N, C-alpha and C positions, 0 to 999 in steps of 0.2 A: 504493500500500500504506500509506504514511504517512497519507494522507487517510482511509482506512478505519479505521486504528488510532485516529486522532484522533476520528472519529465515534463509535466504540465507547466511548472514554473519556468523551465527552459524554453518552452514553446511560446509562452505568453508574450515575451518581448518581441519575438519574431512576428507574431500575429499583429501586435500593436504597430510594429514598424511597417507591415504590409498595408495597414489601413492608412498610414500617413504618407505613403508613396503613391505616385500616379504615373502611369506611362501614357504618353500621347502618341497618336499615330495620324498620319496625313489622310484626310478624307478627300479624295479627288472627285471633281464634278465638272460638268460642262454647262454653259449657259449662253444664250444667244441675245444679242442686242444690235442696235444700229449705230454705226459710228457717226460722229458729227464733224462738220468741216473744221480743219485746222487753221485755215487762213480766212480772215475776216473780209468778206465782200458783201455787197448789197444782198440782203436776205430774200429779195424778190427775184433774184437771178436763178432761173432753174432750167434754161435751155442753152444748147450749144451747137456749134457747127464746126466741121473739120475741113481744112484745105491742105492738100499735099502738093509740094513742088519738088521736082527732081531736076538733075542736070540734063543737058542735051545728050550726054553719053549714056546715061542710065534710063532716060525716058522710054525708049523702046522696050526695055526689060520690065518696066513698071506697069505697062498697059494691062497685063493680065492679073495684077495683084490687088488693085483697089485697097491700098492700106488704110485709107480713111474710114472704111467700113469696120475695121477692127478696133478702132479707138472708142473706148466706152467710159463714160463718166457716170458712175452708179448713182441712181436716184434722180437723174436729170433726163430731160427729153432731148433727143437728137434731131436737129433740123438740117436740111440741105444747105441753108444759108440764113443769115440774119438771126442768129441766136443771141442770147444775152452775152455769152462768151464765144469768141472766135479763136479757134486753135489753128495756127498756121505752122505747118511742118515743112522743113527744108531738108531734103535727103541729098547727101553728097555722093561722090563717086566711090565705087569699090575699087581700090587701087592695089594691084600686086606690087610688092616691094622687093622681095627676095625669092628667087626660084632656084631650087637645088635638087639634086638627086641623092637620096639616102639608100642605104642597103641594110639588109638583115640577113645574117648568115646562120644557117641551121646545120648542125653537125649530127651525124649518126655514129653510134658506138656499138661494139659487139658486147658479148656477155662479160668480157673481162674489163670493159670500160675503155677499151682502146678505140680511138677515133678511126673509123673506116671510110668516112666520106663527108663532104661538105656540099651545101647547096646555097647559092646566093640569090636573094630576092631583091629587086630594085623598085623603088617608088619615088614619086616626085612630091616634094614638099614646097608649098607656096605660102609665104608670109604676106598677109594682106591687111589693109585697114579700111575702115568705113567711118563716115561721120554723119550725124543727124542732129538737128536742133528743132525745138518748138518754141514759138512765141505766142503768148495768150494775151488778148486784149478784149475789152468789153465792146458792146455795140456803140458806145459813145466815143470810142477811140482811145480810152484810157488803158495804158499798159498795166497788166496784172502781174505777169511773171514770165521768165524764160527758163527753159529746161534743156540741158544737154542730154541727148538720147544715146549718142555713140561718139566716141572720141578717137582721133587719129593716134593718140597715145596708147591705145589698147591694141596690141599686135595680135592678130588671129592667124591660125595656121590651118591650111587645107592639106590633106594627105591623099594622094591618088591611090588607086588599086595597085597591087604588087605585080611585078612581071619578072620572069626569069631572064629576060633580055634587057640590058641596060638601055639600048637605043629606044625601046618602046616606052620606057619610063621617061626618058629625056624629052620625048615629043608629045607626051600625053596632054599637057595643059594647052599647048598650042593648037593641037587638033581639036580638043574638046572645050576650048575657051568659052564659047558662047553658052553652052549647056552648063558648064561648071560655074561660070560667073553668075548666071541667072539663079542657080540654086543657092549659091552663097549669098547673093543679094537678097533673095527671098528670106533666108534665115536671119540675116541682119535686120531687115525691115520688120519682120515679125517680132524680133526681140525688142526693137526700138518702140514699136507700137504697144507692146505689152508693158514695157517700162513706163511709157507715157500714161497709159490707162491706170496703172497702179498709182502714179504720182498725182494725177488730177483727182482720182477718186479719194485718195488720202487727204488732199488739200481742200477739195470743194464738195466731195460726194457724201453719200449716205449709204455706206457699205453695210452689208449684212455680215456680222462678225460672230464667230463661235469661239468663246474663250474657254480655255482649260485652266482650272484654278483648284485651290485646295483650302480646307479648313482643318482644325485640329479636333480629333475625336478621342475620347477616353478609351484606352486599350487594355486597361487592367480589369479583368473579369471580376475580381474580388472587391473592386472599389464600389462603394455604395451608390455612386452616380452612373455606373456603367450602363444599366438598362435605360434609365431616363435620358441619358445623353444620346443613346442610339435612337430612341423614339423621337427626340428633337431633330435628329438628322434625317429620319424618314420623312418627317413633315417638310423639312427644307428641300430635300431632294425632289419631292413631288412637285413643289411649287416652282423651284428653279428650273426643273426639266420642262415644265409647261410654258416657260417664257419664250417668246419669239420676237424677232425685230418688228414685225408688222402688227402686233396686237398690244393694246394698252396693258400696262401692269397695274392699273387702278384696281384695288382690291387685293393685290398680292400681299401687301403689308398686313392686312387683316388676317389673311390665311396663314401668314408666318408668325402671328402673335403668340401662339403656344411655344414656339421655338425661341422667340425673342424673350418672352417672359421667363423661360427656363434659364437662359444664360444670365439674365439680370438677377435671378434668384441665386445662382451660383456665386456671383460677386458679393452678395449680401451674406450668404451662409459661410463663406470661407474668407474670413477677414484678417487673419493673423499675418504676421510678417515672415512666417516660416516658409521654407522653400515649397512645400507641398501646396499650401494655400496660394502662394504667388503664382505657381505653375498652373493651377487649375483656373485661377482668375485670368492669367495670360491667355489661355485658350478661349475663354468667354469673350474677353475684349477683342481678341483677334477675329473670332468668328463673327461677332456683331459688326465689326468694321468691314469685313468682306461682304457680309449680307447687305449692309446699307449702301455699299458701292454699287451692287447690282440692283438695288432698289432706287437708284438715282437720287440718293439723299446724302450729298457731301457734308452737310452740316452735322448730321448724326454720326457720320463716319469720322469726322474730325473729333467729336466728343469721345468716341471709343479709342481713337488714336492717342489722344491726350491721356486717357486712362491707362493705355499700354505703357506709355513713357513713365508715368508716375508709379505704376505697379513694379517697375524695375526688375522684371525677370529677363526680358529681352527687349530693351528700350529701342534698339535700332529698328525693329519692325514698326513700332509706333511712329518713329520719325519718317519712315517710308510712307506709311499710311497718311500722315499729315500732308506730305507733299502731293500724294495722289488726290486727296480730298480737295486741296487747294486748286490743283489742276482741273478737276472735274467742275468745281464751282465756277472757275474762270471760263471754262469751255461753255457752260450753260449761259453765262452772262454774255459772252462774245457772240454766240449764235442766236441768243434770245429764244432758245429751245431748251426746255427743262426736263426732257425725258428722252431716252434712247430707244423707245418702243412706240412706233407709230406707223401707220400704213402710208404707202406712197403709190399714187396712180399717175404714172408719167403721161398717160394719154390726156389728162386734164390740165397739164401744164402748158402755158401759152408763152410764145415768144414775145419780144418787145413790140412787134408789129402785128401780132396775132395772126400770122400767116399759117393757119392750121393745115392748109393744103400742101405745105412743103415738108411735112414731117418725113423722116426717114425711118423705115421699119426694118 
């Protein structure tokens, strides 16, 4: 009996220690929203047109490409002309700079590793450059921005098929120059148009964004908050998963109230300065800050970020959230749009002269 009592006494401090420790694990999730313009322009501007100019040398090769059709400004309506924004693209020549023949030697060996033969393959390597720029103005003639789409400083390399006869490799580019140049130009132009679409959609557009993020969940099964914490995350996951860029999130905060109340309760129930309590409060402040970010509430996010700093478990996260909350608040004020969840029907957007018959589909 004494031995049993002594054994229980030994286990008691371990059990008490387990209750005062907590393991946190990352809970990963995805949520969708709509990006807002980074550059301040007239908020009534919502249509654009694209014009492409090439050099005389490249003009014949561009006839079958129609690069202007691939330029997309997300959330805006594209017109054939007279849009709020006019995007003028200048495509330079594709210029070969260095042409050389390279070789690749293949050896064969017997079972003993002795080289029994070699075979040489030849191919032509062409170093070339391409340039492209875009200039954006509004319909009033005001310059908005310039964008370099391709630079001569970026050297690109074309490699021909391989031949066993050197002379065939040496003459490959000359014989096939038109076909090869057209293919290389098409690749360069496609990359330039993709880059332009990315830049203008970032700066002026309303892109549909899928963000992958995380919060902290209690991963200690014996912890008294284990089950309740997981229930809160089930609620959050259901609401966050249902969010999409084109649907208002009005009402989402009410749906998330049980989870929000839970994390607020944690902060009130674990108030000591001991590491366990500071760690579990850290998770609550962190999770609420992330939650308010996706609820488009930078003010509440800032409050949780300040709490993270004062909690002093991992204050650098709080500093980062403070910067994010300030950025989101400024973005809302700059665009005069205070949500990242709303529908866009580009067919209803009108150009400055309301020439609806010139829309490009």
